[in-house]
C-alpha positions, 0 to 999 in steps of 0.5 A: 008817897013813893016809899014812906019810911025811907021820905020821912026818915031823909025829913027826919034826918035832913038837919043832920046835914050840914049846910043848906046846898048838897047833892043827891051822894049826900043824901045817900049818905045820910040815909045809909043808901046806896047812892043809885039805889032808887029809894033816894032819888024818891026820897028827894022827888018826895020833899021837893013835892012837900017843898022842903028841897029844891032841885037848884041849877046844876052850875052854880054862878062863878063856877068852873063849867065842867062835865056833870055827874048823875046827882041833883044840887038841892038846896033847903029850903025849911030853915034847919030845925036842929044843930044837934044829934041827939040819938045814936041814930042821928049821930051814926046818921051825921058820922056816915056824912063826914065819912063820905065828905072826907072820903070823896075829897080825899079820891079828888085830892089823889086824882088832881096830886097822886102821891102826894104828901096827906095824913088823912087816910080815908077808912072807906076809900072809894072810886067815884070818880071816872078822872078829874073832870067828874071829881071837880064836878062832885066838889064844885057840887058839895062846896057849901057841904065841905065848908059847913061840915067843917064848921061843924066839926069845929065847932063841937072841937072834933079836931081831927075831922077838921084838918082832915077836911082842910087836908082833903079838900086843898086840892078840889080848892085850889084847883078851882081858884077858889081861895077865900074858900081855902082860905077858911078851910085851911084856917079852921085846920091850922087851929084845929091841928094846933089843938090837936098837936098835931104836925098837919098844923104847919102844913095848913099855915102853910096853905094860909099864906098861899091863898092870902098871897094869891089873894093880894095880902102879900103882908099877911101871907109872910106872917102865915108863913113865917108862924108855919115855919115856926109850927113844922120846926117845933114837930121837927117833920122835914115836909112841913119844914120845907112847905113852910119854906116854900110859902116863906119864899113865895110872900117874899117874891110877891113884896119884891124880895127876890134874894130872900125868895130864892134863899127860901126856896133853894133851903127848901130844895135842898131839904128836899132833896135829902127826903125819900118818898114812895115812888110812883115805881113803888120804890123808895126815890128822891121825890122828883115832882117836889124837887122839880115843883121847887126848881120852877119857883126859883127859875120865876125868882131868875126870871123875875130878876133879869137872870135869864140864864140862870132860870132856863138851866133850873127850869130844864132840870126840873123838865128832867126831874118830871120825868121820874114821875109820869103821873103828875102830867099837870106839874110836867105842863106847868114847868114847861110853861116856864121853860118856855116863858125864859126861853121868850124872853131870851129870844128862842122863840121857837124854842118856847113854842116847841115846849108850848106843844110838848106842855099842851099834849100833857093836859086834859081838854075837859079840866085844864082850862086855864092852863091850857089858855094861857098857852093858847094866850102865848102861841097867839102872840107868838104868832102874831110876832111872826105876823101869821094873823090868821094863826094869831087869831085862832090860837086868840079865839082858843084862849077866850073859850078855856078863860071862859070855861075857867071862870076868868073874867080878865083872861076873857078880857086880855083876849078879847082885846087881843082878837080886837087889836087883831080885827083894827089892823087886818082891816087897815091893813085892807084898806077898810080903815 
């Protein structure tokens, strides 16, 4: 072996890594060695040779197609021989893995949702990811480890680590649309927060409701949102209260109760307008990004209810709010996309197209596949409506590619259906059918 002591140490401590799939960076944290050290790679290769580890395909089935990070993705071959850390050195190694996971997931969260309210402040700040694409790739590579680490912390009744992992995993798993994983993470986080007597319980419970809503389990979502509001009110924590009211609004909207949905959304908006946070310039200011997202949701409710003018008005206001926080480009793009939808319904396709073009310019083409797919698809429909077949085809081809990168099979099917219809119409117009 290349480095017997390091390789032997990894073999002895391999059982301390939660889960069976993990990255080379986890190994470095376990050993307490800088992840750039050749000793880490050598130890991994040694255990691959003796069939303790397997280097697996870098892209897992069902994940986004993102740039790689400089780390092997590994799978344990032999079963874990122990689940309990016995010596002080093993406990320290186990803790290093948890600190590594929380710190890096928190960095992912800040990259995706800069300035968003969080209780978790990592004890070891990191600067590991040059861009969001690499951060999300890390989430994909450590997905199993993060889930297993939270379950292990919950099993030993480490409530703080349990809810911290729920909180810091939220942004990355949400962006990757891992709704089942989110549901599991936030359920344990909510329970741990309640046992810990911490106000994070209300926020986690609201995220349970959000995940259930995206999974189409609307009545369960409504029940969880009501529970979230009870917890938030008990702790008298304003951000948690507005988050719970918004979760209630989403559940009511999905169930078709537009009036209740708007009532809860307006109540959340009024409370948020009274809050103060540290703005992107370091000064005390309203939470403009949150206010804009509340308004976007209200705009969607009004659009669903057929109140087009009211939807356009509040969505334009949301666009103005987000100009106060230039960090939130993805949210700005989402608001402009919602405004474009309302403008299209009102028959103003030119104005809608202008909003979509601005929205597309705000997005990261190496990460924001789902949003870019929606924009391209809508632009294709607009071009098709004008009779511009070649332009429509180009946009639908872009949508097809973006949906593929986002692993959205329904989106791919929809884009291909539009392309097939275009080919059929072109052939008919050319007299070929």
